[in-house]
Each structure stands twice: as structure tokens, then as C-alpha cells.
C-alpha positions as CSV (number, residue, x, y, z in Angstrom):
1,D,19.4,33.7,6.7
2,S,22.2,32.0,8.2
3,E,22.3,28.1,8.2
4,E,22.3,28.4,12.0
5,A,18.9,30.0,12.1
6,V,17.4,27.2,9.7
7,A,19.0,24.6,11.9
8,A,17.5,26.0,15.2
9,G,14.0,25.8,13.6
10,C,13.5,29.7,13.5
11,S,13.3,30.0,9.9
12,V,11.6,28.1,7.0
13,A,11.7,28.6,3.1
14,C,8.2,28.7,1.7
15,T,5.4,30.2,-0.6
16,A,3.3,32.7,1.3
17,T,0.1,34.3,0.6
18,L,-0.2,37.5,3.0
19,E,-4.1,38.2,3.5
20,R,-5.0,41.5,5.1
21,L,-8.3,41.2,6.9
22,D,-11.4,43.4,7.8
23,P,-10.9,43.9,11.6
24,R,-14.7,43.8,12.0
25,L,-15.9,41.3,9.5
26,G,-12.7,39.1,9.3
27,S,-13.1,38.9,5.4
28,V,-10.2,39.4,3.0
29,Q,-9.5,42.9,1.9
30,H,-6.2,42.4,0.2
31,S,-4.1,39.4,-0.7
32,R,-0.7,38.9,-2.0
33,R,1.3,35.9,-3.0
34,I,5.1,35.8,-2.5
35,T,7.2,32.9,-3.8
36,G,10.7,32.1,-2.9
37,C,10.5,33.5,0.5
38,Q,12.1,32.8,4.0
39,L,10.1,33.2,7.0
40,T,11.9,33.9,10.4
41,L,10.9,34.2,13.8
42,Q,12.6,36.9,15.7
43,R,12.2,39.1,18.9
44,D,12.4,42.8,18.8
45,S,14.0,45.0,21.5
46,H,11.0,45.0,23.8
47,G,10.8,40.9,23.7
48,E,8.0,40.8,21.3
49,L,7.7,38.0,18.7
50,R,8.0,39.1,15.2
51,L,7.6,37.1,11.9
52,R,9.9,38.5,9.2
53,L,9.0,37.7,5.8
54,A,11.8,38.3,3.3
55,A,11.8,37.8,-0.5
56,K,13.5,39.5,-3.7
57,T,10.4,41.2,-4.6
58,H,8.7,41.8,-1.4
59,S,9.1,41.9,2.6
60,A,7.2,42.4,5.8
61,N,7.6,42.5,9.3
62,L,4.6,41.2,11.3
63,S,3.8,40.9,15.0
64,A,3.2,37.4,16.1
65,K,1.4,38.3,19.4
66,G,-1.5,36.0,19.9
67,V,-0.9,33.9,16.7
68,V,-3.1,31.0,16.0
69,I,-1.6,28.0,14.3
70,F,-3.7,25.8,12.0
71,K,-1.6,22.8,11.2
72,K,-4.0,20.2,9.7
73,F,-2.1,19.9,6.5
74,W,1.5,20.0,7.6
75,R,2.3,17.0,6.2
76,E,1.6,18.5,2.9
77,G,4.0,21.4,3.6
78,K,1.3,23.8,4.4
79,C,-0.2,25.7,7.4
80,T,-1.9,28.8,8.0
81,L,-0.9,31.5,10.7
82,R,-3.5,33.8,11.9
83,L,-2.2,37.2,13.2
84,P,-4.9,38.9,15.3
85,S,-2.6,42.0,16.1
86,E,-2.1,42.7,12.5
87,S,-5.7,41.7,11.3
88,A,-3.9,39.4,8.6
89,Q,-3.2,35.6,8.1
90,L,-0.3,34.1,6.4
91,L,-1.0,31.0,4.2
92,L,2.3,28.8,3.8
93,S,2.8,26.2,1.3
94,N,5.6,24.4,-0.4
95,C,7.5,24.1,3.1
96,P,9.9,21.5,3.6
97,V,8.0,19.3,5.9
98,D,10.7,18.8,8.5
99,R,11.5,22.4,8.6
100,L,7.8,23.5,8.8
101,A,7.4,21.0,11.8
102,D,10.5,22.6,13.5
103,F,9.3,26.3,12.9
104,L,5.7,25.5,14.2
105,K,6.9,23.8,17.2
106,L,9.3,26.9,18.0
107,L,6.9,29.2,17.2
108,F,4.0,27.7,19.4
109,V,6.3,27.1,22.4
110,K,7.7,30.7,22.3
111,Q,4.4,32.3,21.8
112,Q,3.0,30.3,24.9
113,C,6.0,31.6,27.0
114,A,5.8,35.0,25.5
115,A,2.0,35.0,26.9
116,S,2.8,33.7,30.3
117,R,5.5,36.6,30.6
118,Q,3.1,39.3,29.4
119,Q,0.4,38.4,31.9
120,R,2.6,38.6,34.6
121,A,4.3,41.9,33.6
122,A,1.4,43.7,32.2
123,P,1.2,46.5,35.1
124,L,4.9,47.0,34.6
125,R,4.7,47.3,30.9
126,Q,2.0,49.9,31.0
127,L,4.1,52.1,33.5
128,Q,7.1,51.8,31.1
129,Q,5.0,52.7,28.1
130,H,4.1,55.9,29.9
131,R,7.4,57.0,31.1
132,Q,9.6,55.9,27.9
133,P,9.4,57.2,24.3
134,A,9.1,54.4,21.5
135,L,12.4,53.5,20.4
136,P,13.2,51.8,17.0
137,Q,12.9,48.2,17.2
138,A,15.9,45.9,16.4
139,E,15.1,42.2,15.8
140,T,17.1,39.3,16.7
141,D,16.8,35.9,15.9
142,I,14.9,33.6,18.5
143,S,16.7,31.4,20.7
144,P,16.2,27.6,20.7
145,V,13.5,25.9,22.8
146,S,14.9,24.8,26.2
147,A,13.7,22.5,28.6
148,A,12.4,25.3,30.8
149,D,10.4,26.6,28.0
150,L,8.7,23.2,27.5
151,A,8.2,22.8,31.3
152,A,6.4,26.1,31.6
153,V,4.2,25.6,28.8
154,R,2.9,22.2,29.9
155,A,2.3,23.7,33.2
156,R,0.3,26.6,31.6
157,Q,-1.7,24.0,29.5
158,A,-2.2,21.7,32.8
159,A,-3.7,24.7,34.5
160,A,-6.0,25.7,31.6
161,A,-7.3,22.0,31.5
162,A,-7.9,22.0,35.3
163,A,-9.8,25.5,35.0
164,A,-11.8,24.1,32.0
165,A,-12.7,21.0,33.9
166,G,-14.0,22.8,37.0
167,S,-16.0,25.0,34.9
168,A,-17.6,22.0,33.2
169,A,-18.2,20.4,36.5
170,S,-20.0,23.4,37.8
171,T,-22.2,23.9,34.8
172,A,-23.3,20.1,34.4
173,T,-26.9,20.8,35.3
174,T,-28.4,19.8,31.9
175,P,-31.8,18.4,32.2
176,Q,-32.0,14.6,31.6
177,R,-34.8,15.1,29.2
178,L,-32.5,17.3,26.9
179,Q,-29.5,15.0,27.2
180,R,-31.6,12.2,25.5
181,K,-32.1,14.3,22.4
182,R,-28.4,14.3,21.8
183,P,-26.7,11.4,19.7
184,A,-24.9,8.9,21.9
185,V,-22.1,8.7,19.3
186,A,-20.8,10.6,16.3
187,P,-21.9,9.5,13.0
188,A,-18.6,8.2,11.9
189,A,-18.4,6.2,15.1
190,S,-21.7,4.7,14.9
191,A,-20.9,3.4,11.4
192,A,-17.7,2.1,12.7
193,A,-19.6,0.2,15.4
194,T,-21.9,-1.4,12.9
195,A,-19.1,-2.6,10.7
196,A,-18.1,-6.1,10.3
197,M,-15.4,-6.7,13.2
198,L,-13.0,-9.2,11.7
199,Q,-9.3,-10.2,12.8
200,L,-7.5,-11.5,9.8
201,P,-4.5,-13.4,10.7
202,G,-2.2,-13.8,8.1
203,F,-3.2,-10.6,6.2
204,R,-1.6,-7.3,5.9
205,P,-2.2,-4.2,3.9
206,A,-1.1,-4.4,0.2
207,G,1.0,-1.1,0.6
208,G,2.1,-1.6,4.3
209,T,-0.4,0.9,5.7
210,P,-4.3,0.9,5.0
211,P,-5.7,4.2,3.5
212,S,-7.7,4.8,6.5
213,L,-4.4,5.2,8.7
214,K,-3.3,8.8,8.8
215,G,0.2,10.2,9.1
216,P,1.7,11.2,12.5
217,R,0.0,14.2,14.2
218,L,2.6,17.2,14.9
219,D,3.1,17.4,18.5
220,L,3.9,21.1,19.3
221,L,5.4,20.1,22.5
222,S,7.8,17.2,21.4
223,S,11.5,17.6,22.3
224,P,13.8,17.8,20.8
225,L,12.5,19.6,17.7
226,S,12.2,17.3,14.9
227,A,9.4,15.6,12.9
228,P,7.6,12.7,14.4
229,G,9.7,9.5,14.5
230,Q,13.0,11.0,13.6
231,H,16.1,9.8,15.0
232,A,19.7,11.4,15.1
233,L,21.7,10.8,11.8
234,T,25.1,9.2,11.6
235,E,28.1,11.2,10.2
236,E,27.9,9.3,7.0
237,Q,24.1,9.9,6.9
238,A,24.5,13.6,7.5
239,A,27.1,13.7,4.7
240,V,24.5,12.5,2.2
241,L,22.0,15.2,3.5
242,D,24.7,17.8,3.0
243,A,25.3,16.7,-0.5
244,V,21.5,17.0,-1.4
245,R,21.5,20.4,0.1
246,S,24.3,21.4,-2.2
247,G,21.9,20.9,-5.2
248,V,23.8,18.4,-7.1
249,S,22.4,15.0,-8.3
250,V,23.4,12.2,-5.5
251,F,23.4,8.6,-5.4
252,Y,23.7,6.9,-2.2
253,T,23.9,3.2,-1.5
254,G,24.4,0.8,1.4
255,S,24.0,-2.7,2.4
256,A,20.4,-3.8,3.7
257,G,19.8,-2.4,7.1
258,T,22.0,0.7,6.9
259,G,19.1,3.2,7.3
260,K,18.6,4.0,3.3
261,S,14.8,4.4,3.9
262,V,15.1,6.3,6.9
263,L,17.4,8.6,5.5
264,L,15.5,9.2,2.5
265,Q,12.4,10.0,4.5
266,R,14.4,12.8,6.0
267,I,15.7,14.1,2.4
268,V,12.1,14.2,1.3
269,G,11.0,16.0,4.4
270,M,13.9,18.7,3.7
271,L,12.6,19.4,0.0
272,P,9.7,21.6,-1.1
273,P,6.7,19.3,-1.5
274,D,5.4,21.4,-4.6
275,R,8.5,20.9,-6.4
276,T,9.7,17.3,-5.4
277,V,8.6,14.1,-7.1
278,V,8.9,10.9,-4.6
279,S,9.1,7.9,-6.7
280,A,10.3,4.4,-6.6
281,S,10.8,1.5,-9.2
282,T,8.2,-0.8,-7.7
283,G,4.7,-0.3,-6.5
284,V,5.4,-1.8,-3.0
285,A,8.6,0.4,-2.4
286,A,6.7,3.5,-3.6
287,C,4.0,2.6,-1.0
288,Q,6.6,2.5,1.7
289,I,8.0,6.0,1.1
290,G,4.6,7.5,0.6
291,G,5.2,8.1,-3.1
292,Q,4.2,6.7,-6.8
293,T,5.9,4.5,-9.1
294,L,8.6,5.9,-11.3
295,H,6.7,4.7,-14.4
296,S,3.3,6.5,-13.2
297,F,5.1,10.0,-12.9
298,A,6.9,9.5,-16.3
299,G,3.9,8.8,-18.2
300,V,5.6,6.6,-20.7
301,G,3.9,3.4,-20.0
302,D,6.4,0.7,-19.6
303,G,9.1,2.4,-21.8
304,S,8.4,-0.1,-24.8
305,G,8.6,1.2,-28.4
306,G,11.8,3.3,-28.3
307,I,12.7,6.6,-26.9
308,E,10.9,8.8,-29.7
309,R,7.5,6.9,-28.8
310,C,8.1,7.4,-25.0
311,V,8.5,11.1,-25.6
312,S,5.3,11.3,-27.7
313,R,3.2,9.7,-25.0
314,A,4.6,11.8,-22.2
315,A,4.0,15.1,-24.4
316,S,0.5,14.1,-25.6
317,R,-0.7,14.1,-21.8
318,P,-0.8,17.6,-20.5
319,A,-0.8,16.6,-17.0
320,V,2.4,14.5,-17.2
321,A,4.2,17.3,-19.3
322,E,3.3,20.0,-16.6
323,A,4.5,17.5,-13.9
324,W,7.8,17.1,-15.7
325,R,8.0,21.0,-15.9
326,R,7.2,21.8,-12.4
327,C,9.7,19.1,-10.7
328,R,12.7,20.5,-9.5
329,H,13.9,17.4,-7.1
330,L,13.3,13.8,-8.4
331,V,13.7,11.3,-5.7
332,I,13.9,7.4,-7.0
333,D,14.1,4.8,-4.4
334,E,15.2,1.1,-5.4
335,I,17.0,2.3,-8.4
336,S,18.8,-1.0,-8.8
337,M,15.4,-2.4,-10.5
338,V,15.6,0.5,-13.1
339,D,17.3,-0.6,-16.3
340,A,19.7,1.6,-18.3
341,E,17.6,1.8,-21.4
342,F,14.5,3.3,-19.2
343,F,17.0,5.7,-17.3
344,D,18.3,7.1,-20.6
345,C,14.5,7.2,-21.8
346,L,13.8,9.2,-18.8
347,D,16.4,11.7,-19.3
348,V,15.4,12.3,-23.1
349,V,11.8,12.8,-21.9
350,A,12.9,15.4,-19.4
351,R,15.4,17.3,-21.3
352,T,12.5,17.4,-24.3
353,L,9.7,18.5,-22.1
354,R,11.6,20.9,-20.1
355,R,13.4,22.2,-23.1
356,S,16.8,21.9,-21.6
357,R,20.1,20.4,-22.5
358,E,21.2,19.7,-19.0
359,P,20.8,16.2,-17.8
360,F,17.3,15.4,-16.8
361,G,16.5,19.0,-17.8
362,G,18.1,20.4,-14.9
363,I,16.2,18.2,-12.3
364,Q,18.0,17.3,-9.3
365,L,18.1,13.6,-8.9
366,V,18.2,11.7,-5.5
367,L,18.9,8.3,-6.2
368,C,18.8,5.4,-3.6
369,G,19.3,1.6,-3.6
370,D,21.8,-1.3,-3.6
371,F,22.7,-2.7,-6.8
372,L,23.8,-5.9,-5.0
373,Q,20.2,-6.6,-4.4
374,L,17.5,-7.4,-6.9
375,P,18.2,-6.2,-10.5
376,P,16.1,-4.8,-13.2
377,V,12.9,-7.0,-14.1
378,K,13.0,-7.5,-17.9
379,P,10.5,-9.5,-20.0
380,S,11.7,-13.0,-21.1
381,D,11.7,-11.8,-24.8
382,A,13.9,-8.8,-24.0
383,K,17.5,-8.2,-25.0
384,G,20.2,-8.5,-22.2
385,R,19.5,-6.0,-19.5
386,R,21.9,-3.3,-18.3
387,F,22.0,-1.6,-14.7
388,A,21.0,2.1,-14.6
389,F,24.7,2.9,-13.6
390,E,25.9,1.7,-17.2
391,S,23.6,4.3,-18.9
392,S,24.9,7.4,-20.5
393,A,22.5,9.5,-18.8
394,W,24.0,8.2,-15.4
395,Q,27.5,9.3,-16.3
396,R,26.3,12.8,-17.1
397,A,23.8,13.4,-14.2
398,V,25.1,11.8,-11.1
399,K,27.6,14.1,-9.6
400,A,28.1,12.6,-6.0
401,T,28.1,9.1,-4.7
402,L,28.1,8.1,-1.2
403,Q,28.1,4.9,0.8
404,L,26.4,4.0,4.0
405,R,28.4,1.3,5.9
406,Q,26.8,1.4,9.6
407,V,24.5,-1.3,9.8
408,H,21.4,-0.8,12.1
409,R,19.1,-3.6,11.4
410,Q,21.2,-6.5,12.8
411,A,23.3,-6.2,16.0
412,D,25.0,-9.7,15.9
413,R,28.3,-9.2,14.3
414,K,28.5,-12.8,13.2
415,F,25.3,-12.6,11.2
416,V,26.4,-9.1,9.8
417,D,29.7,-10.9,8.6
418,L,27.5,-13.6,7.0
419,L,25.3,-11.1,5.3
420,T,28.2,-9.0,4.0
421,H,29.9,-12.4,2.3
422,I,26.4,-13.3,0.9
423,R,26.0,-10.0,-0.6
424,Y,29.3,-10.2,-2.5
425,G,28.2,-13.4,-3.8
426,R,30.4,-15.4,-1.4
427,C,29.4,-18.3,0.9
428,E,32.1,-20.1,3.1
429,P,31.5,-23.6,4.6
430,R,31.0,-22.1,8.1
431,H,28.2,-19.6,6.7
432,S,26.4,-22.7,5.2
433,E,26.6,-24.6,8.4
434,M,25.3,-21.6,10.3
435,L,22.3,-21.3,7.8
436,R,21.4,-25.0,8.0
437,S,21.5,-24.8,11.7
438,T,18.5,-22.4,11.4
439,R,16.2,-24.9,9.9
440,R,14.2,-25.8,12.9
441,N,14.5,-22.4,14.7
442,L,10.7,-21.3,14.3
443,D,9.1,-24.7,15.0
444,E,6.6,-24.7,17.8
445,S,9.0,-26.5,19.8
446,S,11.8,-24.4,19.3
447,A,13.1,-22.1,22.2
448,N,13.4,-19.5,19.4
449,S,9.8,-19.6,18.4
450,D,7.8,-16.6,19.4
451,K,4.0,-17.8,19.7
452,D,2.6,-14.6,19.3
453,I,4.6,-13.9,15.8
454,V,3.4,-16.0,12.7
455,A,6.8,-16.3,10.6
456,T,6.4,-14.7,7.2
457,Q,7.4,-17.2,4.4
458,L,9.7,-15.8,1.8
459,C,9.7,-17.7,-1.7
460,T,11.4,-17.0,-5.0
461,H,8.5,-17.7,-7.2
462,K,4.9,-16.5,-7.3
463,R,3.5,-20.1,-7.7
464,Q,5.1,-21.0,-4.3
465,V,3.6,-17.7,-2.7
466,E,0.2,-18.4,-4.0
467,A,0.0,-22.1,-3.0
468,I,1.1,-21.5,0.6
469,N,-1.4,-18.6,1.1
470,Q,-4.4,-20.6,-0.3
471,H,-3.3,-23.5,1.7
472,Q,-3.4,-21.4,5.0
473,L,-6.6,-19.8,4.1
474,R,-8.3,-23.2,3.7
475,L,-7.0,-24.3,7.2
476,L,-9.0,-21.5,8.8
477,P,-12.5,-23.2,10.1
478,T,-14.5,-20.1,9.5
479,E,-16.8,-18.9,6.7
480,S,-15.3,-17.2,3.7
481,V,-15.9,-13.5,2.7
482,N,-15.4,-12.4,-0.6
483,F,-14.9,-8.6,-1.7
484,V,-15.8,-7.8,-5.3
485,A,-14.1,-4.9,-6.8
486,K,-16.2,-2.2,-8.4
487,D,-14.8,-1.1,-11.7
488,S,-15.4,1.9,-13.8
489,M,-15.6,-0.1,-17.1
490,P,-17.5,-3.3,-17.5
491,A,-14.2,-5.6,-18.6
492,G,-10.7,-5.6,-19.2
493,L,-9.3,-4.2,-16.0
494,N,-7.8,-7.6,-15.0
495,S,-5.0,-7.1,-17.5
496,L,-4.5,-3.5,-16.7
497,L,-4.2,-3.7,-13.0
498,P,-3.1,-7.5,-12.5
499,S,-1.8,-6.7,-8.9
500,V,-5.5,-5.8,-7.8
501,P,-7.5,-8.8,-7.9
502,E,-11.2,-8.8,-9.0
503,K,-12.4,-10.7,-6.1
504,I,-10.4,-11.1,-2.8
505,E,-11.4,-14.1,-0.6
506,L,-10.7,-13.4,3.1
507,K,-11.8,-15.5,6.1
508,I,-13.2,-14.5,9.4
509,G,-10.8,-14.9,12.3
510,A,-12.7,-13.2,15.2
511,Q,-16.4,-12.7,15.8
512,R,-18.4,-10.6,13.4
513,G,-21.2,-7.9,13.9
514,S,-24.5,-8.3,12.6
515,G,-24.4,-6.3,9.5
516,P,-22.0,-6.1,6.4
517,G,-19.0,-4.2,6.5
518,W,-15.4,-3.9,5.8
519,P,-12.7,-6.0,7.5
520,V,-10.8,-4.7,10.5
521,V,-7.2,-5.4,10.5
522,R,-5.5,-6.0,14.0
523,F,-2.0,-4.7,13.8
524,V,0.9,-5.8,15.9
525,G,0.4,-4.1,19.4
526,G,-3.3,-4.6,19.3
527,H,-4.6,-1.7,17.5
528,E,-7.2,-2.1,14.9
529,R,-8.3,-0.4,11.9
530,I,-11.3,-0.7,9.6
531,V,-10.1,-1.1,5.8
532,D,-12.6,-0.1,3.2
533,Q,-12.1,0.2,-0.5
534,H,-9.2,2.0,-2.3
535,E,-9.4,3.5,-5.8
536,F,-6.5,2.2,-8.1
537,A,-6.2,3.9,-11.5
538,A,-4.9,3.0,-15.0
539,R,-4.4,4.6,-18.3
540,V,-6.1,3.3,-21.4
541,A,-4.7,4.5,-24.7
542,G,-6.7,7.2,-26.2
543,A,-8.7,8.1,-23.1
544,E,-8.8,11.4,-21.2
545,M,-9.6,9.9,-17.9
546,P,-8.0,7.0,-16.1
547,V,-10.0,3.7,-15.5
548,I,-10.6,3.2,-11.8
549,R,-11.0,-0.3,-9.7
550,R,-12.2,0.1,-6.4
551,Q,-11.2,-2.7,-4.1
552,V,-9.9,-3.6,-0.5
553,P,-6.1,-3.0,-0.6
554,L,-5.5,-6.2,1.5
555,Q,-3.5,-9.3,0.3
556,L,-3.0,-12.7,1.8
557,A,0.5,-12.4,3.5
558,W,1.4,-15.8,5.0
559,A,4.0,-16.0,2.1
560,I,5.3,-13.1,0.2
561,S,8.0,-13.2,-2.8
562,V,11.5,-12.1,-2.1
563,H,10.9,-9.3,-4.7
564,K,8.0,-7.9,-2.6
565,S,9.9,-8.2,0.6
566,Q,12.8,-5.8,-0.7
567,G,13.0,-2.8,1.8
568,M,10.9,-4.5,4.6
569,T,12.1,-5.6,8.0
570,L,10.5,-8.8,9.3
571,D,10.3,-10.0,12.9
572,A,10.4,-13.6,12.0
573,C,10.8,-15.3,8.4
574,R,11.1,-18.9,6.9
575,L,13.1,-18.9,3.6
576,Y,12.6,-21.1,0.7
577,V,15.5,-20.0,-1.6
578,S,16.7,-23.1,-3.1
579,E,15.2,-22.2,-6.4
580,A,16.5,-18.7,-6.5
581,F,17.2,-17.4,-10.1
582,E,18.5,-13.9,-9.7
583,A,21.9,-12.4,-8.3
584,G,21.1,-10.7,-5.0
585,Q,17.7,-12.7,-4.5
586,V,19.2,-15.0,-1.6
587,Y,21.0,-11.8,0.0
588,V,17.6,-9.9,0.0
589,A,15.8,-12.8,1.5
590,L,18.3,-13.3,4.3
591,S,18.8,-9.6,5.3
592,R,15.1,-9.1,6.0
593,C,15.5,-10.3,9.5
594,R,17.2,-8.9,12.6
595,S,19.1,-12.1,13.7
596,L,19.7,-15.7,12.8
597,E,17.4,-16.5,15.9
598,S,14.3,-14.9,13.9
599,L,15.3,-16.6,10.8
600,S,14.6,-20.3,9.5
601,V,16.2,-21.6,6.0
602,A,14.6,-24.6,4.5
603,N,16.9,-26.8,2.1
604,W,19.9,-24.5,2.1
605,D,22.0,-24.7,-1.2
606,A,25.0,-22.4,-1.1
607,S,25.2,-22.8,-5.3
608,C,22.2,-20.2,-5.2
609,V,24.3,-17.4,-3.7
610,R,25.7,-15.2,-6.4
611,A,26.4,-11.5,-7.4
612,D,26.4,-10.0,-10.9
613,E,30.1,-9.4,-11.9
614,R,29.2,-5.9,-13.4
615,V,27.9,-4.7,-10.0
616,L,30.9,-6.0,-8.1
617,N,33.2,-4.1,-10.4
618,F,30.9,-1.0,-10.1
619,Y,31.4,-1.2,-6.2
620,R,35.0,-2.1,-6.4
621,Q,35.5,1.3,-8.4
622,L,33.5,3.2,-5.6
623,R,36.0,1.8,-3.0
624,E,38.9,2.7,-4.8
625,C,37.6,6.2,-5.4
626,S,36.7,6.8,-1.7
627,G,40.3,5.6,-0.7
């Protein structure tokens, strides 16, 4: 199929299972699974909607009349299309999420429009069928959704809703005695109502979004066609997307706020879910993109003990080995924090388990990050660290390198200029003066202080973060509530899962219900969500199953470390960076904010600004190559 058809949303790549159903009982009579196929929505010479399924081994042409769409699992690249006129159903899987969203929206709108037209033209259609012989049906690709199409479908749904409301009003004569027998609320709502209602100022979910929050619903009437929350790409972002589509391994980079994370979501939505692994170098970054840590996927622990030992670890775990063999696209976010030794190790593991001499065993890499931000974290007793771009595997694997230059997070050009200089390790006197002038920005008496936003405090060391959070917790006048973890083993999980505490102490910031329950977190905008326990897993040497800790995924967040803030955008923050110890650390802290007015820097020291010379040379070479 043409690229135009895919772009218009009328075609989607997928794995399809075609099930023929018994017309009377609805049971499955015959089933056939088709891999590597393309599903295209078309219209025949009579104006009827058709679904054409094309693959190397099989093809089918099905009527889409009266199609019923089941889209509950669309975020996993799956859906079911019930085809009543064919007594069949299509089970789609491994669809690129964005393409699937566009296809389902197009199918729904066109089917609704077709139903309206058929209803109006039914008498004329019957007359034509009696007078004209059947002609061969020639299919053409469907036209894009127009504003008129959307208006017609919305009007049709409004009319149906009004008719349903009138019918319900006319039959609302149920005796009062019978109404009392029905439950007042659903069981889930009842449980939520009796939970402890807590507002926790200064708290935020440990991964950004609590596990009880679901992804966005697929609105089949949204326009223009795109997955929820998407925005138009810039030319340089579109160039990255094209490079990924070409199948080569890609590294794209850019300063903070250039839309790297937004673009990564588009890339992930474009790739087939069953063959794509989405990972990041840190747990926080992995949560933000809905993936897993690179170490967790690789199955090599922390990478210590040499390459041969890492290969042995991965090969000894069947699930890990199978994941490597199934993977076709490996996405790695925050690549700057992956060191060269580990990157080389992954290359050898991939080539060994996949039995291929190609770089990474033929897996396409999509690497995202900024090497002028935080470098790899190495143990204090480890030898000198090297960046991933210094590895031999990088030179063999990465075929395309692209840069994003347009900054979206900050609109103030003076602030953007300051950040650019800090990023390259330069701080002129005028920049120091600008930063010193922000010291009292977020004081309560300041005109720049937003009383509804508590400034997040960014610190360079964990001890500073812990001290601030505990101090703020003690200031709350309410009673403490302790949430104790439930572990699958009696002892030892504190060392295996150091980031998940055995006991979390929270305090109530609003009234509490009468019974025990989980905390309710109030987010910006006023909406609230109950946050219950989440499972955290860790592997133990020699054990087949992972050990599990169940704990509330919340952490105190009056203060967070600069390392954990990488990738975030903060409404207001107060910085304590005079003890910065890493290249790029000051830049990461400063670039979390949108403007100088939402920023306060305590005890500014320009000597803390620095960039690694090897990284500066790397970006200098990129500029020379790009002209």
C-alpha cells in the first residue's frame, strides 16, 4: 500500500486472526492467523465499505457493513472488529499504536456516515438492484475524514441519545419497592467511598502517574486524526521519524526542552508493540515513557563480572533470551547515562542470543538523550568511565545522528541563551548576575510567587533531599500514617530494592474517612486518585521466580535530586547547586523550569558550571558533519 494511504489513516500493519463464526450460535467455526499483513479500508463501486487484508501468504476482502469496534486494548496495539455481514471477526494485534488509533477513528466515522446514507437511500437502492445486473466491484482507498463527516456523525449520535432519553423517561415507572433492592453504588465505587480520603501536600507518585491511573481513552470522534495528546511535528522532528521508518539505527539529541520525549512517544506509537522494547537508563525515565529499565530487559544484572558472565546470565534465563530474540526495535531513553562498557556488553549479548554477527544482532536501535546532561553513574571504586558514543558497538551500530535545535519549553530568549551557554560549560558574568537576581523569586512576598504552587527544591545530594523532606513532614500538624510493605520473602529485600522503602510515613493534609484505606493524591487541577499498593520485583540468583515487594508507590517530593529530575518539566523550583559534583548537573537543574520567574537559585557559584571535554568534542564533530 502507498505511503499516502498509511498517512491518511486508512491502512495499518498488523498481525490478524480471521475467525469465521457460526451465523446462528456465534461460535468460532474456523480460525486463521496471518502475520505481516496490511489491513486497508476501501470503498467498492457501490459505495460500500470493504476491509482488504493483504499478506504474502493470504488475502481476504471483507464487507465492513455494520462493523462493531472493540477498542479496550488499543494502547497495546490490539483490537477486535466484529463483521456481522460476513459472520466473521478480525482480531488485530501488533499494530503500531498511533496507526491503529487513526485507522479505528477513520473506520468508525466512515461506517457511521455510510449507515446514514444507506438509511436515506434504501428505497432507491432496492429499485436499482432489481433493474441493474451485478457488476464487478472495484475498490478504491477511502477518502480522509472531513469536517462534514464529523458533524454528520455527531448529529447522528445526538439524535440517538435524545431518542434513548425519551424512551427511558417514558418507561421510568419501576415501583419504589423494587428500586430499593438495587445497590445504590457499584462495588468499586463503594470501596472507594470508604477509603481514607487524604490530601498529601508535597507528595507525588514515585513514577509520575499512580498505577490506578489509566491511559487516555481513544476518542473516535477526535479531529484531526491522531492519538490522544499528539501535536504536529516540526521539520527536524519529522526528519527523525523518517530516519526511524527507514529501519536504520538512529541517535537523536538536543538540548533540554526540544521535545525529545514527545518525539519518543510518537516513535514508540509508530512501532509494532510485540517486537518493540521501550527502555531507559534509569527507573524514573522508564516510568515517564511507560517502559522498563535497560538493565531489567537485558537480564545481565548491573553488568559486572565481564562480558562472558553477562552473556551467561542472560542465556540462563529463558524469558530473557526469548525477549532478546523477539525484539526487532530497541528504544533507549537517556542514553547519556549508559556507559560504554555496558553498551558493548549489550551488543555481545544480543549477537550471541540472536546468533547473528550484525550489530546488536540485527536489532534497530532508537537512542535518545543529551550527552551534555548527566553522565553515566559509576561506582566509586570503578575505573574511569566512558560515554556510550566512545564504545566500539556505537561506531558499528549507529548509522544516523540527528539534532533537535528548536526549544519548546522556554519562550524567554534571554533564558534560552543562558541555558545554551551553561550547557556548553560556559557562564559569563551577565549570566551569573541573572541567576543571583532570582534568589528571592519564590518567596511568599515576591510578586513572582504563585501561592497555589509549592516550589520543588532540587538538590545535588541525596542527604540534602532527605533532610528537607523530613523537615517538611515534621512541620505538618496532623498525625502520621505508616504504610508497611508486604514482601514475598522474610528478609533481604531492602538491599535488593533500595529505592522502595519497607515503611513509608505520610501525614494527612485533609479530613480522613472512618475506616482504613489508601491515600488519595490530589493532582494539579483538583482531580484526585486513590493510590494503592504496587508490585516491585527483583531477581535473586538461583531463583526461578522474582521476589516481590508490595508498597504504595509514593515518595516525599518537597525536594528531589537533580538526577531524578532529568526529563521533568517543573512549574516552579528552588535550586541548591553550589555542591554540584558532575558535569552537566547544573544545566539539568536550571533547564527544568520554563522561565527565570519560576526559578530561584540559592548561593549561586559559577565555578560549579562545567561540561566534559570529550562530550564537547563529540558535539563539535556533529556540527561539522551537519555543515
